[in-house]
C-alpha positions in Angstrom: 9.3 -54.6 -51.7 9.2 -58.0 -50.1 6.0 -60.2 -50.1 5.9 -59.9 -46.2 6.1 -56.2 -46.4 3.4 -56.0 -49.1 1.1 -58.1 -47.1 1.5 -55.8 -44.0 0.9 -52.8 -46.2 -2.3 -54.2 -47.7 -3.5 -55.3 -44.3 -2.8 -51.7 -42.8 -4.8 -50.1 -45.8 -7.6 -52.5 -45.1 -7.8 -51.7 -41.5 -7.5 -48.0 -42.1 -10.6 -48.4 -44.7 -12.8 -50.5 -42.3 -12.0 -48.0 -39.5 -13.0 -45.2 -41.9 -16.3 -47.1 -42.7 -17.2 -47.3 -39.1 -16.2 -43.7 -38.4 -18.3 -42.7 -41.4 -21.4 -44.5 -40.1 -21.0 -42.6 -36.8 -20.6 -39.2 -38.7 -23.5 -40.1 -41.0 -25.7 -40.4 -37.8 -24.4 -37.4 -36.1 -24.8 -35.2 -39.5 -28.3 -36.7 -40.0 -29.3 -35.5 -36.4 -27.6 -32.0 -37.1 -29.5 -31.6 -40.3 -32.9 -32.8 -38.8 -32.8 -30.8 -35.8 -31.5 -27.7 -38.0 -34.6 -27.9 -40.0 -36.8 -28.5 -37.1 -35.2 -25.4 -35.1 -33.9 -27.6 -32.3 -30.6 -27.7 -30.9 -28.1 -30.3 -31.8 -25.8 -29.4 -29.1 -25.5 -29.4 -25.1 -27.7 -31.6 -23.2 -30.2 -32.2 -26.2 -30.9 -36.1 -26.2 -31.9 -38.3 -29.1 -35.4 -39.4 -28.7 -37.9 -41.5 -30.7 -39.5 -39.2 -32.9 -43.0 -40.9 -32.1 -43.2 -41.5 -28.4 -40.3 -39.1 -27.4 -38.6 -41.6 -25.4 -35.1 -41.0 -24.7 -33.1 -43.6 -26.7 -30.3 -45.5 -24.9 -26.8 -46.4 -26.2 -27.7 -49.6 -27.7 -30.3 -47.7 -29.8 -27.8 -45.5 -31.2 -25.5 -47.8 -32.9 -25.3 -46.6 -36.5 -27.0 -49.2 -38.9 -26.9 -52.4 -36.7 -29.4 -50.8 -34.0 -31.9 -50.5 -36.9 -31.4 -53.7 -38.2 -31.6 -55.5 -34.9 -34.7 -53.4 -33.9 -36.5 -54.4 -37.2 -36.7 -50.8 -38.0 -39.2 -50.0 -35.3 -38.9 -48.3 -31.8 -38.4 -50.7 -29.2 -41.2 -49.1 -26.9 -44.0 -48.0 -29.3 -43.0 -50.0 -32.3 -43.3 -47.0 -34.6 -41.4 -47.4 -37.9 -38.1 -45.9 -37.7 -37.7 -43.9 -41.2 -35.4 -45.0 -43.7 -33.6 -41.5 -43.7 -31.9 -42.6 -40.5 -30.2 -45.9 -41.7 -29.7 -44.4 -45.3 -27.9 -41.4 -43.7 -25.5 -43.6 -41.9 -25.0 -45.9 -44.9 -24.2 -42.7 -46.9 -21.6 -41.5 -44.3 -20.0 -45.0 -44.2 -19.6 -45.3 -47.9 -18.4 -41.6 -48.1 -15.6 -42.4 -45.7 -14.9 -45.8 -47.2 -14.3 -44.9 -50.8 -12.2 -41.6 -49.7 -10.1 -43.8 -47.5 -9.4 -46.2 -50.3 -8.8 -43.5 -52.8 -6.5 -41.3 -50.7 -5.4 -43.5 -48.0 -3.9 -42.3 -44.4 -2.5 -38.9 -45.6 -3.2 -35.2 -45.3 -5.1 -35.2 -48.6 -7.3 -38.1 -47.3 -8.1 -36.3 -44.1 -8.8 -33.1 -46.4 -11.0 -35.3 -48.6 -13.0 -36.8 -45.6 -13.6 -33.6 -43.7 -14.7 -32.0 -47.4 -16.9 -35.1 -47.8 -18.7 -35.1 -44.3 -19.6 -31.4 -44.8 -21.0 -31.9 -48.2 -23.1 -34.8 -46.7 -24.6 -32.3 -44.1 -25.4 -29.9 -46.8 -27.2 -32.6 -48.9 -29.1 -33.7 -46.1 -30.6 -30.2 -45.1 -31.4 -29.6 -48.9 -33.3 -33.0 -49.0 -35.2 -32.5 -45.6 -36.1 -28.8 -46.2 -35.4 -28.0 -49.8 -33.1 -25.3 -48.4 -29.2 -24.9 -48.0 -28.2 -23.1 -45.1 -25.6 -20.6 -45.7 -23.6 -21.2 -42.6 -22.9 -24.9 -43.6 -21.9 -23.9 -46.9 -19.5 -21.2 -45.6 -18.1 -23.7 -43.3 -17.4 -26.0 -46.1 -15.6 -23.1 -47.7 -13.8 -21.8 -44.7 -12.6 -25.1 -43.9 -11.2 -25.9 -47.3 -9.4 -22.7 -47.5 -7.9 -23.1 -44.1 -6.6 -26.7 -45.3 -5.3 -25.3 -48.3 -3.2 -22.9 -46.2 -0.9 -26.0 -45.9 -0.2 -26.0 -49.6 0.9 -22.3 -50.0 -0.4 -19.3 -51.9 -0.8 -21.4 -55.0 -3.1 -23.9 -53.3 -5.2 -20.8 -51.8 -5.5 -19.0 -55.2 -6.7 -22.5 -56.8 -9.4 -22.7 -54.1 -10.5 -19.2 -54.5 -10.7 -19.9 -58.4 -12.8 -22.9 -57.6 -15.0 -20.9 -55.4 -15.6 -18.2 -58.0 -16.1 -20.9 -60.9 -18.6 -22.9 -58.6 -20.5 -20.0 -57.7 -20.2 -18.2 -61.0 -21.9 -21.0 -63.0 -24.8 -21.2 -60.6 -25.3 -17.4 -60.3 -25.3 -17.3 -64.3 -27.9 -20.0 -64.3 -29.9 -18.1 -61.7 -29.9 -14.8 -63.8 -30.7 -16.7 -67.1 -33.5 -18.7 -65.7 -34.9 -15.7 -63.5 -34.8 -17.4 -60.2 -35.2 -21.0 -61.5 -32.4 -22.0 -59.1 -31.8 -20.8 -55.4 -29.0 -19.0 -54.3 -28.2 -21.8 -51.8 -26.8 -23.8 -54.5 -24.5 -20.9 -55.6 -23.0 -20.7 -51.7 -22.8 -24.6 -51.8 -20.8 -24.3 -54.8 -18.7 -21.6 -53.6 -17.7 -23.7 -50.5 -17.1 -26.7 -52.7 -15.0 -24.9 -55.1 -13.0 -23.7 -52.1 -12.2 -27.1 -50.8 -11.9 -28.9 -54.1 -10.1 -26.3 -56.3 -10.8 -25.1 -60.1 -10.2 -28.3 -61.8 -12.1 -30.7 -59.5 -14.9 -28.0 -59.2 -15.5 -28.5 -63.0 -15.8 -32.0 -62.8 -18.3 -31.6 -59.9 -20.5 -29.3 -61.7 -20.6 -31.6 -64.8 -21.5 -34.6 -62.8 -23.8 -33.0 -60.6 -25.8 -31.7 -63.4 -25.6 -35.2 -65.4 -26.9 -37.1 -62.3 -29.3 -34.7 -61.4 -30.7 -34.4 -64.8 -30.9 -38.2 -65.1 -32.8 -38.6 -61.7 -35.3 -35.7 -62.6 -36.1 -37.4 -66.1 -36.7 -40.6 -64.1 -39.0 -39.1 -61.6 -40.9 -37.4 -64.4 -41.1 -40.5 -66.6 -42.5 -42.3 -63.3 -44.9 -39.4 -62.5 -43.5 -39.1 -59.2 -43.1 -35.5 -59.7 -44.6 -32.9 -62.2 -42.8 -30.5 -64.4 -43.1 -27.6 -62.0 -42.3 -29.5 -58.9 -39.2 -28.3 -57.3 -36.3 -30.9 -57.0 -33.6 -30.3 -54.9 -30.2 -29.7 -56.5 -27.8 -29.7 -53.6 -27.8 -33.4 -53.2 -26.8 -33.9 -56.8 -24.1 -31.2 -56.5 -22.5 -32.9 -53.3 -22.6 -36.1 -55.2 -20.7 -34.7 -58.1 -18.2 -33.3 -55.6 -17.8 -36.8 -54.1 -17.2 -38.5 -57.2 -14.7 -35.6 -58.3 -12.9 -36.3 -55.1 -12.5 -40.0 -55.8 -12.1 -40.0 -59.7 -11.5 -36.4 -60.7 -7.8 -36.6 -60.9 -7.8 -39.7 -62.7 -10.5 -38.1 -65.2 -8.1 -35.1 -65.8 -5.2 -37.6 -66.1 -6.9 -39.3 -69.2 -6.5 -36.0 -70.9 -2.9 -35.5 -69.8 -3.6 -32.7 -67.4 -2.1 -32.8 -64.1 -4.4 -32.0 -61.0 -3.0 -29.3 -58.6 -2.5 -29.7 -55.0 -3.5 -31.6 -52.8 -5.5 -33.9 -55.4 -2.1 -34.6 -57.2 
């Protein structure tokens, strides 16, 4: 490959990553609205408009630009000057980072599309768990259904791998629920079933491991800082989703270190 071709290829990859980051910020904003309105039992479709949570004024287009509007307005409503909660720009940032890293890892391919869709639905489930302490079965089932639908492009082997991932993901959580006598919610089991269907067996095992590791580290830190007490519930869904995101980015390389090939579409 000539130097000019390499330069054009690098430029195309950079443009795609930047586009994905912008798309991810928009999706983060949308998914945050879906999560908040679902928790508040308000519709997030149809004619429902975005409003200031304090004064109820309908927001204009320039107030809805992900990240930039929050920065330009100084984190306050333009009318009533109420502080805009950090959950809004943080969700948009999470969407941007999710899309950016997955675009960097998988590029403009079917696998990249698969990873982006999976990452966005994982983010939605993480947000609902953060806001309500509850994982909605419907959103977890959407993750599994979309995962199996996209796996259809890989044939029966890919579908069976998705089913194996779903059984493994849900099975581990169900085992913990039984042993702990309800110390973990069934929503986590449905989330991991959906995650397993999308990721397949190998990446699901990585997602579980990393999710538990990061969840344990954060829980210990919160206890040490006395932000929570021993019996206070800590949502596990965001950590499982984060573990799945890390598995999508670095899971194949992790298996490669042990000389194991990862199955389609992550090979």
